[in-house]
C-alpha positions in Angstrom: -6.1 2.4 15.9 -4.3 3.1 12.6 -3.1 0.6 10.0 0.7 0.9 10.1 2.1 -1.7 7.8 1.3 -4.7 5.6 4.0 -7.4 5.0 3.9 -10.0 2.2 5.9 -13.1 2.0 8.5 -13.6 -0.8 10.9 -16.3 -1.9 13.0 -13.6 -3.6 13.0 -10.2 -2.0 15.2 -8.6 -4.6 12.9 -9.6 -7.5 9.9 -8.4 -5.5 11.6 -5.0 -4.9 11.8 -4.5 -8.6 8.2 -5.3 -9.1 6.9 -3.0 -6.4 9.1 -0.2 -7.5 7.4 -0.5 -11.0 4.1 -0.2 -9.2 5.2 3.2 -7.9 6.1 2.3 -4.3 9.1 4.1 -2.8 11.9 1.9 -1.3 13.0 3.1 2.1 14.6 0.0 3.7 16.7 -2.6 1.8 18.1 -5.3 3.9 18.8 -8.1 1.4 18.3 -10.9 1.2 15.6 -11.0 3.8 13.6 -7.7 4.0 12.5 -4.5 2.2 10.1 -1.7 3.2 8.3 0.9 1.0 6.4 4.1 1.5 3.4 4.6 -0.7 2.9 7.8 -2.7 0.0 8.7 -0.5 -0.8 8.1 3.2 1.3 7.0 6.2 1.1 3.2 6.0 4.1 1.3 4.8 4.4 -1.9 2.9 7.1 -4.6 3.3 8.4 -7.8 1.9 9.8 -10.5 4.1 11.8 -13.6 2.9 10.1 -16.9 3.7 11.1 -20.5 3.2 7.7 -21.4 1.6 4.7 -19.4 0.4 1.2 -19.8 1.9 -0.9 -22.5 0.4 -4.4 -21.7 -1.0 -5.6 -18.2 -1.6 -2.6 -16.6 0.2 -2.3 -12.8 0.4 -4.4 -10.1 -1.3 -3.3 -6.5 -1.2 -5.4 -3.6 -2.4 -3.9 -0.3 -3.6 -6.3 2.5 -4.4 -5.6 5.0 -7.2 -7.8 7.7 -8.6 -6.2 7.2 -12.0 -6.7 3.5 -12.3 -7.1 3.2 -16.1 -4.1 5.4 -16.8 -1.9 3.7 -14.2 -2.8 0.3 -15.6 -1.9 1.4 -19.2 1.5 2.8 -17.9 2.2 -0.5 -16.0 1.4 -2.6 -19.1 3.8 -0.5 -21.2 6.4 -1.1 -18.4 6.0 -4.9 -18.8 3.6 -5.6 -16.0 0.9 -8.3 -16.9 -2.6 -8.1 -15.6 -5.1 -11.0 -15.4 -8.1 -8.6 -15.1 -8.1 -5.3 -16.8 -10.0 -2.4 -15.1 -13.5 -3.7 -14.6 -16.5 -2.2 -12.8 -17.5 -4.6 -10.0 -21.0 -5.1 -8.5 -19.7 -3.8 -5.2 -19.2 -0.4 -6.9 -15.4 -0.5 -7.2 -13.4 -0.5 -10.4 -10.6 -3.1 -10.2 -7.6 -4.4 -12.1 -5.9 -7.6 -10.9 -2.4 -8.9 -11.1 0.1 -11.0 -9.1 3.5 -10.2 -7.8 6.4 -12.5 -8.5 5.4 -14.7 -5.5 1.8 -15.1 -6.6 0.4 -12.6 -4.0 -2.8 -11.2 -5.4 -2.5 -7.4 -6.1 -5.6 -5.4 -6.8 -5.4 -1.9 -8.1 -8.7 -0.2 -7.7 -10.7 3.0 -7.4 -13.8 3.1 -5.1 -14.0 6.7 -4.0 -16.6 7.2 -1.4 -17.9 3.7 -1.9 -14.9 2.2 -0.2 -16.1 3.2 3.3 -19.7 4.3 2.5 -21.3 1.9 0.1 -25.1 2.2 -0.2 -25.5 -1.0 2.0 -23.3 0.4 4.8 -24.6 -0.5 8.3 
């Protein structure tokens, strides 16, 4: 089995397109006002946005994007007007993470884990 695609809900797909393009995703399908799909700079999975009438209640959606150049990427995004609510921080689970939200409040985590993503010291 291979992860093919993740889809997040949005109240305004066009606004979300602009946000995800700033993050570095590559727009490959634009079917306004209801849908957009992106390729990522690495890997084969795609990421999409789908128009909804209402957003999930509670914690909602969390999406992780891994980058080997986390600190540099965060600085570039800040210079481009993206706001973070957690700057790159070393976590106890051996990942370095920065956190932000997309225009619809979906939690976005940019991180670097390296080998610890799939092979932490406590792996079964």
